[in-house]
TIKOL-713237 format. One record per residue (C-alpha): x, y, z; residue in one letter; residue number from 1; chain. Coordinates in steps of 0.1 Angstrom, whole numbers, plus 5000, padded with zeros to 4 digits. Example, Ala and Ser with C-alpha at 12.3 -4.5 7.8 and 13.67 -1.06 7.14 Angstrom:
<east = 5123	north = 4955	up = 5078	type = A	seq = 1	mol = A>
<east = 5137	north = 4989	up = 5071	type = S	seq = 2	mol = A>
END
This chain:
<east = 3200	north = 0168	up = 6547	type = M	seq = 1	mol = A>
<east = 3223	north = 0197	up = 6554	type = N	seq = 2	mol = A>
<east = 3200	north = 0210	up = 6581	type = K	seq = 3	mol = A>
<east = 3200	north = 0176	up = 6598	type = N	seq = 4	mol = A>
<east = 3238	north = 0174	up = 6596	type = L	seq = 5	mol = A>
<east = 3241	north = 0209	up = 6612	type = G	seq = 6	mol = A>
<east = 3218	north = 0199	up = 6640	type = I	seq = 7	mol = A>
<east = 3238	north = 0167	up = 6646	type = T	seq = 8	mol = A>
<east = 3271	north = 0186	up = 6646	type = L	seq = 9	mol = A>
<east = 3257	north = 0212	up = 6671	type = A	seq = 10	mol = A>
<east = 3246	north = 0185	up = 6695	type = V	seq = 11	mol = A>
<east = 3279	north = 0167	up = 6693	type = I	seq = 12	mol = A>
<east = 3297	north = 0200	up = 6699	type = G	seq = 13	mol = A>
<east = 3276	north = 0207	up = 6729	type = G	seq = 14	mol = A>
<east = 3283	north = 0172	up = 6743	type = V	seq = 15	mol = A>
<east = 3320	north = 0177	up = 6739	type = V	seq = 16	mol = A>
<east = 3321	north = 0210	up = 6756	type = V	seq = 17	mol = A>
<east = 3299	north = 0197	up = 6785	type = A	seq = 18	mol = A>
<east = 3323	north = 0167	up = 6788	type = A	seq = 19	mol = A>
<east = 3352	north = 0191	up = 6791	type = L	seq = 20	mol = A>
<east = 3335	north = 0211	up = 6819	type = V	seq = 21	mol = A>
<east = 3324	north = 0179	up = 6836	type = F	seq = 22	mol = A>
<east = 3360	north = 0165	up = 6834	type = G	seq = 23	mol = A>
<east = 3374	north = 0197	up = 6849	type = T	seq = 24	mol = A>
<east = 3352	north = 0193	up = 6880	type = G	seq = 25	mol = A>
<east = 3363	north = 0157	up = 6884	type = L	seq = 26	mol = A>
<east = 3399	north = 0165	up = 6878	type = F	seq = 27	mol = A>
<east = 3399	north = 0192	up = 6904	type = L	seq = 28	mol = A>
<east = 3384	north = 0168	up = 6929	type = G	seq = 29	mol = A>
<east = 3403	north = 0136	up = 6922	type = H	seq = 30	mol = A>
<east = 3437	north = 0152	up = 6917	type = S	seq = 31	mol = A>
<east = 3437	north = 0166	up = 6952	type = N	seq = 32	mol = A>
<east = 3461	north = 0152	up = 6978	type = V	seq = 33	mol = A>
<east = 3445	north = 0144	up = 7012	type = F	seq = 34	mol = A>
<east = 3465	north = 0153	up = 7043	type = A	seq = 35	mol = A>
<east = 3464	north = 0163	up = 7079	type = N	seq = 36	mol = A>
<east = 3434	north = 0143	up = 7093	type = N	seq = 37	mol = A>
<east = 3418	north = 0157	up = 7124	type = Y	seq = 38	mol = A>
<east = 3385	north = 0152	up = 7143	type = T	seq = 39	mol = A>
<east = 3358	north = 0175	up = 7158	type = L	seq = 40	mol = A>
<east = 3331	north = 0160	up = 7180	type = N	seq = 41	mol = A>
<east = 3336	north = 0126	up = 7165	type = G	seq = 42	mol = A>
<east = 3337	north = 0139	up = 7129	type = I	seq = 43	mol = A>
<east = 3368	north = 0130	up = 7110	type = R	seq = 44	mol = A>
<east = 3378	north = 0158	up = 7086	type = G	seq = 45	mol = A>
<east = 3403	north = 0157	up = 7058	type = Q	seq = 46	mol = A>
<east = 3420	north = 0187	up = 7043	type = T	seq = 47	mol = A>
<east = 3427	north = 0189	up = 7007	type = I	seq = 48	mol = A>
<east = 3458	north = 0206	up = 6992	type = N	seq = 49	mol = A>
<east = 3452	north = 0216	up = 6956	type = N	seq = 50	mol = A>
<east = 3482	north = 0214	up = 6932	type = P	seq = 51	mol = A>
<east = 3484	north = 0243	up = 6908	type = G	seq = 52	mol = A>
<east = 3480	north = 0239	up = 6871	type = Y	seq = 53	mol = A>
<east = 3471	north = 0260	up = 6840	type = S	seq = 54	mol = A>
<east = 3439	north = 0251	up = 6821	type = M	seq = 55	mol = A>
<east = 3431	north = 0258	up = 6785	type = M	seq = 56	mol = A>
<east = 3460	north = 0282	up = 6781	type = G	seq = 57	mol = A>
<east = 3444	north = 0308	up = 6804	type = G	seq = 58	mol = A>
<east = 3454	north = 0321	up = 6838	type = Y	seq = 59	mol = A>
<east = 3463	north = 0297	up = 6866	type = N	seq = 60	mol = A>
<east = 3429	north = 0287	up = 6880	type = M	seq = 61	mol = A>
<east = 3444	north = 0267	up = 6908	type = M	seq = 62	mol = A>
<east = 3468	north = 0294	up = 6919	type = G	seq = 63	mol = A>
<east = 3449	north = 0312	up = 6947	type = G	seq = 64	mol = A>
<east = 3470	north = 0298	up = 6975	type = F	seq = 65	mol = A>
<east = 3506	north = 0287	up = 6978	type = N	seq = 66	mol = A>
<east = 3521	north = 0261	up = 7000	type = T	seq = 67	mol = A>
<east = 3540	north = 0284	up = 7023	type = T	seq = 68	mol = A>
<east = 3511	north = 0295	up = 7044	type = G	seq = 69	mol = A>
<east = 3500	north = 0326	up = 7025	type = S	seq = 70	mol = A>
<east = 3478	north = 0337	up = 6997	type = F	seq = 71	mol = A>
<east = 3491	north = 0345	up = 6963	type = E	seq = 72	mol = A>
<east = 3481	north = 0375	up = 6943	type = K	seq = 73	mol = A>
<east = 3477	north = 0355	up = 6911	type = N	seq = 74	mol = A>
<east = 3470	north = 0386	up = 6891	type = D	seq = 75	mol = A>
<east = 3462	north = 0377	up = 6854	type = P	seq = 76	mol = A>
<east = 3480	north = 0399	up = 6829	type = T	seq = 77	mol = A>
<east = 3460	north = 0424	up = 6808	type = N	seq = 78	mol = A>
<east = 3426	north = 0413	up = 6822	type = I	seq = 79	mol = A>
<east = 3403	north = 0440	up = 6836	type = N	seq = 80	mol = A>
<east = 3382	north = 0426	up = 6865	type = P	seq = 81	mol = A>
<east = 3345	north = 0426	up = 6863	type = L	seq = 82	mol = A>
<east = 3323	north = 0451	up = 6881	type = T	seq = 83	mol = A>
<east = 3294	north = 0440	up = 6903	type = V	seq = 84	mol = A>
<east = 3269	north = 0453	up = 6878	type = D	seq = 85	mol = A>
<east = 3285	north = 0434	up = 6849	type = Q	seq = 86	mol = A>
<east = 3285	north = 0402	up = 6869	type = A	seq = 87	mol = A>
<east = 3249	north = 0406	up = 6881	type = K	seq = 88	mol = A>
<east = 3237	north = 0412	up = 6845	type = Q	seq = 89	mol = A>
<east = 3255	north = 0381	up = 6833	type = A	seq = 90	mol = A>
<east = 3242	north = 0359	up = 6861	type = V	seq = 91	mol = A>
<east = 3207	north = 0372	up = 6858	type = E	seq = 92	mol = A>
<east = 3207	north = 0363	up = 6821	type = G	seq = 93	mol = A>
<east = 3220	north = 0329	up = 6829	type = Y	seq = 94	mol = A>
<east = 3192	north = 0323	up = 6855	type = L	seq = 95	mol = A>
<east = 3166	north = 0335	up = 6831	type = K	seq = 96	mol = A>
<east = 3176	north = 0307	up = 6807	type = N	seq = 97	mol = A>
<east = 3172	north = 0281	up = 6835	type = L	seq = 98	mol = A>
<east = 3134	north = 0289	up = 6836	type = N	seq = 99	mol = A>
<east = 3133	north = 0282	up = 6873	type = N	seq = 100	mol = A>
<east = 3115	north = 0310	up = 6892	type = S	seq = 101	mol = A>
<east = 3126	north = 0296	up = 6926	type = D	seq = 102	mol = A>
<east = 3163	north = 0304	up = 6919	type = L	seq = 103	mol = A>
<east = 3175	north = 0338	up = 6931	type = E	seq = 104	mol = A>
<east = 3209	north = 0356	up = 6930	type = L	seq = 105	mol = A>
<east = 3219	north = 0361	up = 6966	type = K	seq = 106	mol = A>
<east = 3255	north = 0372	up = 6965	type = E	seq = 107	mol = A>
<east = 3282	north = 0384	up = 6941	type = I	seq = 108	mol = A>
<east = 3319	north = 0385	up = 6951	type = I	seq = 109	mol = A>
<east = 3343	north = 0399	up = 6925	type = V	seq = 110	mol = A>
<east = 3378	north = 0387	up = 6924	type = F	seq = 111	mol = A>
<east = 3405	north = 0395	up = 6898	type = N	seq = 112	mol = A>
<east = 3403	north = 0361	up = 6882	type = N	seq = 113	mol = A>
<east = 3365	north = 0358	up = 6881	type = N	seq = 114	mol = A>
<east = 3333	north = 0368	up = 6898	type = A	seq = 115	mol = A>
<east = 3316	north = 0343	up = 6921	type = Y	seq = 116	mol = A>
<east = 3278	north = 0341	up = 6924	type = A	seq = 117	mol = A>
<east = 3258	north = 0323	up = 6951	type = R	seq = 118	mol = A>
<east = 3223	north = 0312	up = 6939	type = I	seq = 119	mol = A>
<east = 3197	north = 0302	up = 6965	type = V	seq = 120	mol = A>
<east = 3162	north = 0287	up = 6964	type = E	seq = 121	mol = A>
<east = 3137	north = 0314	up = 6974	type = Q	seq = 122	mol = A>
<east = 3114	north = 0288	up = 6989	type = S	seq = 123	mol = A>
<east = 3139	north = 0273	up = 7013	type = T	seq = 124	mol = A>
<east = 3168	north = 0298	up = 7016	type = G	seq = 125	mol = A>
<east = 3192	north = 0268	up = 7008	type = I	seq = 126	mol = A>
<east = 3220	north = 0274	up = 6984	type = G	seq = 127	mol = A>
<east = 3213	north = 0259	up = 6950	type = A	seq = 128	mol = A>
<east = 3243	north = 0265	up = 6928	type = I	seq = 129	mol = A>
<east = 3276	north = 0284	up = 6927	type = E	seq = 130	mol = A>
<east = 3285	north = 0301	up = 6895	type = L	seq = 131	mol = A>
<east = 3316	north = 0318	up = 6881	type = L	seq = 132	mol = A>
<east = 3317	north = 0347	up = 6855	type = V	seq = 133	mol = A>
<east = 3347	north = 0350	up = 6832	type = D	seq = 134	mol = A>
<east = 3360	north = 0386	up = 6831	type = P	seq = 135	mol = A>
<east = 3370	north = 0385	up = 6795	type = T	seq = 136	mol = A>
<east = 3340	north = 0368	up = 6779	type = T	seq = 137	mol = A>
<east = 3312	north = 0373	up = 6805	type = L	seq = 138	mol = A>
<east = 3306	north = 0336	up = 6802	type = L	seq = 139	mol = A>
<east = 3287	north = 0322	up = 6832	type = V	seq = 140	mol = A>
<east = 3294	north = 0286	up = 6842	type = Y	seq = 141	mol = A>
<east = 3290	north = 0263	up = 6872	type = P	seq = 142	mol = A>
<east = 3319	north = 0265	up = 6897	type = E	seq = 143	mol = A>
<east = 3342	north = 0236	up = 6899	type = Y	seq = 144	mol = A>
<east = 3348	north = 0213	up = 6929	type = G	seq = 145	mol = A>
<east = 3320	north = 0208	up = 6955	type = P	seq = 146	mol = A>
<east = 3294	north = 0226	up = 6934	type = N	seq = 147	mol = A>
<east = 3298	north = 0197	up = 6909	type = M	seq = 148	mol = A>
<east = 3309	north = 0169	up = 6931	type = M	seq = 149	mol = A>
<east = 3290	north = 0174	up = 6964	type = W	seq = 150	mol = A>
<east = 3258	north = 0192	up = 6953	type = N	seq = 151	mol = A>
<east = 3232	north = 0165	up = 6957	type = Q	seq = 152	mol = A>
<east = 3204	north = 0184	up = 6940	type = K	seq = 153	mol = A>
<east = 3219	north = 0206	up = 6914	type = Y	seq = 154	mol = A>
<east = 3254	north = 0191	up = 6908	type = G	seq = 155	mol = A>
<east = 3262	north = 0164	up = 6883	type = H	seq = 156	mol = A>
<east = 3254	north = 0138	up = 6909	type = M	seq = 157	mol = A>
<east = 3219	north = 0152	up = 6912	type = G	seq = 158	mol = A>
<east = 3212	north = 0154	up = 6874	type = G	seq = 159	mol = A>
<east = 3218	north = 0191	up = 6870	type = Y	seq = 160	mol = A>
<east = 3227	north = 0201	up = 6835	type = G	seq = 161	mol = A>
<east = 3261	north = 0218	up = 6836	type = M	seq = 162	mol = A>
<east = 3259	north = 0237	up = 6803	type = M	seq = 163	mol = A>
<east = 3239	north = 0267	up = 6814	type = G	seq = 164	mol = A>
<east = 3215	north = 0246	up = 6832	type = G	seq = 165	mol = A>
<east = 3202	north = 0232	up = 6799	type = A	seq = 166	mol = A>
<east = 3217	north = 0197	up = 6803	type = G	seq = 167	mol = A>
<east = 3239	north = 0180	up = 6778	type = M	seq = 168	mol = A>
<east = 3210	north = 0172	up = 6756	type = M	seq = 169	mol = A>
<east = 3189	north = 0203	up = 6761	type = G	seq = 170	mol = A>
<east = 3168	north = 0195	up = 6792	type = G	seq = 171	mol = A>
<east = 3168	north = 0210	up = 6827	type = Y	seq = 172	mol = A>
<east = 3168	north = 0185	up = 6855	type = Y	seq = 173	mol = A>
<east = 3162	north = 0188	up = 6892	type = N	seq = 174	mol = A>
<east = 3166	north = 0157	up = 6913	type = N	seq = 175	mol = A>
<east = 3147	north = 0171	up = 6943	type = S	seq = 176	mol = A>
<east = 3134	north = 0137	up = 6955	type = S	seq = 177	mol = A>
<east = 3169	north = 0125	up = 6966	type = S	seq = 178	mol = A>
<east = 3182	north = 0158	up = 6981	type = A	seq = 179	mol = A>
<east = 3180	north = 0166	up = 7018	type = S	seq = 180	mol = A>
<east = 3185	north = 0198	up = 7037	type = T	seq = 181	mol = A>
<east = 3196	north = 0177	up = 7068	type = Q	seq = 182	mol = A>
<east = 3233	north = 0171	up = 7070	type = M	seq = 183	mol = A>
<east = 3253	north = 0153	up = 7098	type = T	seq = 184	mol = A>
<east = 3278	north = 0181	up = 7100	type = V	seq = 185	mol = A>
<east = 3261	north = 0212	up = 7114	type = S	seq = 186	mol = A>
<east = 3270	north = 0248	up = 7103	type = A	seq = 187	mol = A>
<east = 3287	north = 0254	up = 7136	type = E	seq = 188	mol = A>
<east = 3308	north = 0222	up = 7132	type = Q	seq = 189	mol = A>
<east = 3317	north = 0232	up = 7096	type = A	seq = 190	mol = A>
<east = 3330	north = 0266	up = 7108	type = L	seq = 191	mol = A>
<east = 3351	north = 0249	up = 7135	type = Q	seq = 192	mol = A>
<east = 3365	north = 0224	up = 7111	type = L	seq = 193	mol = A>
<east = 3373	north = 0252	up = 7086	type = A	seq = 194	mol = A>
<east = 3390	north = 0273	up = 7113	type = Q	seq = 195	mol = A>
<east = 3411	north = 0244	up = 7124	type = Q	seq = 196	mol = A>
<east = 3422	north = 0239	up = 7088	type = Y	seq = 197	mol = A>
<east = 3431	north = 0276	up = 7084	type = L	seq = 198	mol = A>
<east = 3450	north = 0277	up = 7118	type = D	seq = 199	mol = A>
<east = 3470	north = 0247	up = 7106	type = Q	seq = 200	mol = A>
<east = 3477	north = 0257	up = 7070	type = Q	seq = 201	mol = A>
<east = 3472	north = 0295	up = 7068	type = Y	seq = 202	mol = A>
<east = 3477	north = 0311	up = 7102	type = P	seq = 203	mol = A>
<east = 3461	north = 0345	up = 7105	type = G	seq = 204	mol = A>
<east = 3432	north = 0338	up = 7083	type = Y	seq = 205	mol = A>
<east = 3397	north = 0334	up = 7098	type = K	seq = 206	mol = A>
<east = 3364	north = 0320	up = 7087	type = T	seq = 207	mol = A>
<east = 3334	north = 0343	up = 7082	type = A	seq = 208	mol = A>
<east = 3307	north = 0341	up = 7108	type = T	seq = 209	mol = A>
<east = 3283	north = 0322	up = 7086	type = D	seq = 210	mol = A>
<east = 3285	north = 0289	up = 7067	type = A	seq = 211	mol = A>
<east = 3263	north = 0290	up = 7036	type = D	seq = 212	mol = A>
<east = 3244	north = 0257	up = 7033	type = P	seq = 213	mol = A>
<east = 3240	north = 0239	up = 7000	type = F	seq = 214	mol = A>
<east = 3226	north = 0204	up = 6993	type = Y	seq = 215	mol = A>
<east = 3254	north = 0183	up = 7007	type = G	seq = 216	mol = A>
<east = 3280	north = 0209	up = 7018	type = Y	seq = 217	mol = A>
<east = 3287	north = 0244	up = 7032	type = Y	seq = 218	mol = A>
<east = 3307	north = 0271	up = 7015	type = T	seq = 219	mol = A>
<east = 3325	north = 0295	up = 7038	type = I	seq = 220	mol = A>
<east = 3343	north = 0328	up = 7031	type = D	seq = 221	mol = A>
<east = 3379	north = 0331	up = 7043	type = I	seq = 222	mol = A>
<east = 3386	north = 0365	up = 7059	type = M	seq = 223	mol = A>
<east = 3417	north = 0386	up = 7063	type = K	seq = 224	mol = A>
<east = 3416	north = 0422	up = 7077	type = D	seq = 225	mol = A>
<east = 3378	north = 0421	up = 7077	type = N	seq = 226	mol = A>
<east = 3374	north = 0414	up = 7040	type = Q	seq = 227	mol = A>
<east = 3371	north = 0382	up = 7019	type = P	seq = 228	mol = A>
<east = 3404	north = 0366	up = 7010	type = A	seq = 229	mol = A>
<east = 3392	north = 0334	up = 6995	type = G	seq = 230	mol = A>
<east = 3367	north = 0306	up = 7000	type = M	seq = 231	mol = A>
<east = 3365	north = 0269	up = 7010	type = L	seq = 232	mol = A>
<east = 3338	north = 0243	up = 7013	type = S	seq = 233	mol = A>
<east = 3331	north = 0217	up = 7040	type = V	seq = 234	mol = A>
<east = 3313	north = 0184	up = 7031	type = N	seq = 235	mol = A>
<east = 3281	north = 0182	up = 7052	type = G	seq = 236	mol = A>
<east = 3286	north = 0145	up = 7059	type = Y	seq = 237	mol = A>
<east = 3323	north = 0137	up = 7061	type = S	seq = 238	mol = A>
<east = 3337	north = 0171	up = 7072	type = G	seq = 239	mol = A>
<east = 3361	north = 0170	up = 7043	type = Q	seq = 240	mol = A>
<east = 3375	north = 0204	up = 7033	type = I	seq = 241	mol = A>
<east = 3379	north = 0216	up = 6998	type = F	seq = 242	mol = A>
<east = 3399	north = 0248	up = 6992	type = L	seq = 243	mol = A>
<east = 3387	north = 0271	up = 6963	type = H	seq = 244	mol = A>
<east = 3419	north = 0282	up = 6947	type = T	seq = 245	mol = A>
<east = 3408	north = 0298	up = 6915	type = W	seq = 246	mol = A>
<east = 3395	north = 0332	up = 6926	type = H	seq = 247	mol = A>
<east = 3425	north = 0354	up = 6931	type = G	seq = 248	mol = A>
<east = 3425	north = 0387	up = 6948	type = T	seq = 249	mol = A>
<east = 3393	north = 0401	up = 6963	type = F	seq = 250	mol = A>
<east = 3379	north = 0434	up = 6948	type = I	seq = 251	mol = A>
<east = 3343	north = 0440	up = 6958	type = E	seq = 252	mol = A>
<east = 3311	north = 0422	up = 6968	type = M	seq = 253	mol = A>
<east = 3273	north = 0426	up = 6967	type = W	seq = 254	mol = A>
<east = 3246	north = 0409	up = 6986	type = E	seq = 255	mol = A>
END
């Protein structure tokens, strides 16, 4: 009886935590304010301005950019940033638990708030998921925003389990039948839309030369003085732009 009760409580706890992560992704998406519509070759893009807020008593995860046209330092107090090796080890352990041999770690970018990891499919070269690594706990978890809302194959809209890839009830899901690598917005158009946004909102910042494709969107590095200064994503169908504002200051990268 006690064993059954323990299992039940563990399942309930997992569901509650998963719901919190899921709700975070939705909140970050639906709390955004749309502004400054523009068009590119018939594609109507919308920028998103993210309001800052503090979550779970930690550092301000939405504080990467301010509203005056510049980036904020957003240095968390008394937190030592991760090294590339620490982030790689944590992410590789996470991927091992997914039990999907097609997923491969392609890139690590270390910021002072977290480390970002880009995971791709070896079979297609298409981006699969975006992960964050917490610098204090080494916890690996799915990135908020487009990774959850726009990812048609591995995001919550595609049935991907958010809690370590295991799903809320312990199963790993992959909705490959409904996901397509073809998007109406090309990589070149995504880069142009992103640069228009940066020119308008953050003059002096440039996009990287490549737009990394995922199932339903692109993620693009924002550059300043030839090094990453942040990231944004462009919806592969609407051209909508989502600014990643939780990273902080760039430290180092590996790919």
